[in-house]
C-alpha positions in Angstrom: 59.4 64.9 -193.9 57.4 65.3 -197.3 58.2 65.2 -200.7 57.2 68.5 -202.1 56.6 67.1 -205.8 53.1 66.0 -204.3 51.8 69.6 -204.1 53.7 70.5 -207.2 57.0 71.6 -205.6 60.4 70.3 -206.4 62.3 70.3 -203.1 61.8 68.2 -200.1 59.3 69.8 -197.3 59.7 69.6 -193.7 56.9 71.3 -191.1 58.7 72.1 -187.7 55.8 74.8 -186.6 56.9 77.3 -184.0 54.5 77.2 -181.0 57.1 80.0 -179.0 55.4 82.9 -177.5 55.2 86.2 -179.9 56.6 84.5 -182.8 53.4 83.8 -185.1 49.9 85.5 -184.8 46.7 85.7 -186.8 47.1 88.2 -189.6 43.3 89.8 -188.8 42.1 89.5 -192.6 45.2 91.4 -193.8 46.1 90.0 -197.8 49.4 88.7 -198.4 50.8 91.1 -201.1 54.8 90.8 -200.3 57.4 88.0 -200.3 60.6 89.1 -198.2 63.9 87.1 -198.7 66.4 87.2 -195.7 69.6 85.5 -195.0 70.7 84.2 -191.8 74.1 85.4 -191.5 74.9 82.2 -189.4 78.7 81.4 -190.6 78.8 79.1 -187.5 76.2 76.9 -188.5 77.8 73.5 -190.3 76.2 73.0 -193.7 75.2 69.4 -193.4 74.8 67.9 -189.9 75.0 64.3 -189.0 72.1 62.3 -187.8 73.4 62.5 -184.2 73.8 66.2 -184.5 70.3 66.1 -185.5 68.9 64.1 -182.8 70.5 66.0 -180.4 69.1 69.2 -181.8 65.5 67.7 -182.2 65.7 66.6 -178.3 66.6 69.8 -177.1 63.9 71.4 -179.2 61.4 68.9 -178.0 62.4 69.4 -174.3 61.5 73.3 -174.8 58.0 72.6 -176.0 58.1 75.1 -178.5 57.8 73.0 -181.6 54.6 71.4 -182.8 54.8 68.1 -180.9 54.2 65.9 -184.1 56.4 67.8 -186.2 59.5 67.2 -183.8 58.7 63.5 -183.3 58.6 63.2 -187.0 62.2 64.8 -186.9 63.2 62.7 -184.3 62.4 59.2 -186.3 64.0 60.7 -189.2 67.4 61.0 -187.4 67.1 57.8 -185.6 67.0 56.2 -188.9 70.1 57.5 -189.8 69.3 60.4 -192.4 71.1 63.8 -192.3 70.0 66.9 -191.0 69.7 69.6 -192.9 71.0 73.0 -192.0 67.8 74.4 -192.5 66.4 72.0 -189.7 69.4 72.4 -187.6 68.5 76.3 -187.6 64.9 75.8 -187.2 65.6 73.5 -184.0 68.0 76.1 -182.5 65.3 79.1 -182.8 62.8 76.5 -180.9 65.4 76.7 -178.3 66.1 80.2 -177.8 64.2 82.9 -176.3 64.8 85.1 -179.7 61.4 86.0 -180.3 61.7 86.0 -184.1 60.4 83.5 -186.7 60.0 83.3 -190.5 57.5 81.5 -192.9 60.1 79.1 -194.5 64.1 78.4 -194.5 65.9 77.0 -197.4 68.8 74.9 -196.8 72.2 75.9 -198.0 72.7 72.5 -200.2 71.1 69.1 -200.3 71.9 67.3 -197.3 71.2 63.8 -199.3 73.5 62.4 -202.0 70.5 61.5 -204.0 68.6 65.0 -203.5 69.0 67.3 -206.2 67.2 70.1 -204.9 67.7 71.6 -200.9 65.2 70.9 -198.1 63.0 73.7 -197.1 61.5 73.8 -193.4 58.1 75.6 -192.9 58.4 77.4 -189.6 55.4 79.5 -189.2 52.1 78.6 -191.3 51.7 80.8 -194.1 48.3 81.9 -193.1 49.8 83.4 -189.9 52.1 86.3 -189.6 55.5 85.5 -188.6 57.8 87.8 -186.4 60.3 88.5 -189.5 60.3 92.2 -190.0 60.0 94.0 -186.6 57.3 93.5 -184.2 54.4 91.1 -184.8 51.3 93.0 -185.8 53.2 95.8 -187.8 51.9 95.8 -191.3 55.1 94.5 -192.7 54.8 91.0 -190.9 50.5 91.3 -191.8 51.1 91.4 -195.1 54.1 89.4 -196.1 55.8 85.9 -196.0 59.2 85.6 -194.9 61.6 83.5 -196.5 65.4 82.7 -194.8 68.1 81.2 -196.8 70.8 79.9 -194.9 74.1 81.8 -195.8 77.2 82.8 -193.9 76.6 86.8 -194.3 79.3 89.1 -195.6 82.5 90.2 -194.7 84.1 93.5 -194.4 86.1 94.7 -197.7 88.8 95.6 -195.0 89.5 91.8 -195.2 92.0 90.2 -197.6 90.4 88.0 -200.2 92.7 85.2 -198.7 91.1 86.1 -195.3 87.4 86.0 -197.2 88.2 82.8 -198.6 89.0 81.5 -195.4 86.4 82.5 -193.3 83.9 80.8 -195.7 86.1 77.9 -196.1 86.1 77.4 -192.4 82.1 77.7 -192.4 81.9 74.8 -195.2 81.4 77.0 -198.4 83.3 76.3 -201.6 81.8 79.2 -204.1 83.7 82.2 -205.8 84.0 85.0 -203.4 83.2 88.2 -205.1 83.8 92.0 -203.3 80.6 93.5 -204.6 78.5 96.7 -203.3 75.5 96.0 -201.2 72.2 97.5 -201.6 73.6 100.3 -199.4 76.4 100.6 -201.9 79.1 99.4 -199.4 81.4 96.6 -201.0 81.5 93.8 -199.1 82.9 90.2 -199.2 80.2 87.6 -200.4 80.5 83.9 -201.3 78.6 82.7 -204.2 75.6 80.2 -202.8 75.0 76.7 -204.3 73.1 77.1 -207.7 70.5 74.5 -205.9 69.8 76.8 -203.3 68.8 79.6 -205.6 67.0 76.9 -207.7 64.9 75.7 -204.7 64.4 79.4 -203.4 63.2 80.2 -207.1 60.8 77.0 -207.1 59.6 77.9 -203.5 58.6 81.6 -204.5 56.9 80.5 -207.8 54.9 78.3 -206.0 53.9 80.8 -203.1 53.0 83.2 -206.0 50.5 80.6 -207.6 48.9 80.2 -204.1 48.6 83.7 -203.3 47.5 85.5 -206.3 47.6 88.9 -204.5 51.5 88.5 -204.2 52.8 91.2 -206.4 56.2 92.4 -204.8 59.2 90.4 -203.7 61.8 92.5 -201.2 64.8 92.4 -199.4 65.0 92.7 -195.9 67.1 95.8 -196.6 63.8 97.3 -198.2 62.2 97.6 -194.7 65.3 97.9 -192.4 68.0 100.1 -194.4 69.9 101.0 -191.6 70.2 97.7 -190.3 70.0 95.2 -192.9 71.5 94.2 -196.0 70.2 90.9 -196.8 69.8 89.4 -199.2 71.5 91.6 -202.2 73.6 90.6 -204.0 74.4 86.9 -203.3 71.0 86.1 -204.1 69.7 88.1 -207.0 66.4 89.3 -206.5 66.2 91.1 -209.6 66.9 88.0 -211.6 64.2 86.7 -209.1 61.6 88.6 -210.1 62.0 88.4 -213.7 62.0 84.5 -213.4 58.9 84.5 -211.0 57.1 87.2 -213.2 57.8 84.8 -216.4 56.5 81.8 -214.7 53.4 83.8 -213.0 52.3 86.0 -215.8 52.3 89.0 -213.7 55.0 91.5 -213.0 57.0 91.5 -209.5 57.8 95.0 -207.8 60.9 95.4 -205.7 58.6 97.6 -202.8 55.3 96.6 -201.7 52.2 98.0 -203.1 51.2 101.6 -201.4 48.3 100.6 -200.3 47.2 96.8 -199.5 44.0 95.1 -200.8 42.8 94.9 -196.9 
């Protein structure tokens, strides 16, 4: 695990590159112009796992052979030393044991897993120079041109549930934030739980860093933008309007809600 401050970032970073077939491929010279934000909808994933849980997942992932060996070995050393396992690391290790054919570039943990950390762990699952399998199949323009970021989040609850049922659902999943009933990007009202401030701040810092690195990025989009009949993430719990404003100010160029009609290459 590295300290993101060494590269100008403000969060702990970990590399756990996927080697699973059909989860990454070259970009074929395509210019990166878009960041796509997702949430995981993993309500059954513990927000913070203990070292024993992390070690078990790491050993399973290593046995599967779908992780970069040096990266999974470093994680094993971390858990043997008694450090906790973030839900972002857990999610990536679980993905590296399942035949899902899905991947992402970065996964942002839901809260700081170490008491002395003020930011959430960010796990790099696919190098940004490669396309990840996060929107449709590999080779599609959406993947060729974009960077995919997953935020660990339990998902939404049907508006037909009572507030008490929604609160109990999120409490059982380890989330203690305020619960709202809000319209999603498709206009349908659902129950949502407020993400921890640290997660939102970490996501913002990550996106700013990526937009500074890739000066061709001009759009920050939701998953819903590309799959409106299937997905509603990540709005409204992750306010992309506010995120675009903060990023635009930080990098001194506007960020759109949709990718440009024509990419540079």
